[in-house]
C-alpha positions, 0 to 999 in steps of 0.5 A: 478496494485497495491498493496491491503492492509487489515486493522485491521478493516476488510476494503481493500484500494489500494496502486497505483504503481508509474509510472515505478515500477512493483508490485514486486519492489513496493512490495519490497519497501513497506515491507522495508520501503523504498522510500515513505514507509519511514515514519511511515504513510502510503497512501492508496486510496479507491473511490478517497480518500486518507488516511493515516494509521500506519503500525500496522493497515495494516494485509494483503498486496497483489500485485495485476495486474488487 
């Protein structure tokens, strides 16, 4: 389970769901900029690589359960 985000560049990245959270809970934290999303930088992952982007670079976020 993860959140998939699409950046203004068109690239897709994922945010793994924290243990003990449902996809809906994680999405609510993300949209409310609470918990680990409280900073102006969002942690993303792709192919084992971690990076951080600003909220302004994100154009779409989708919950994924596969």
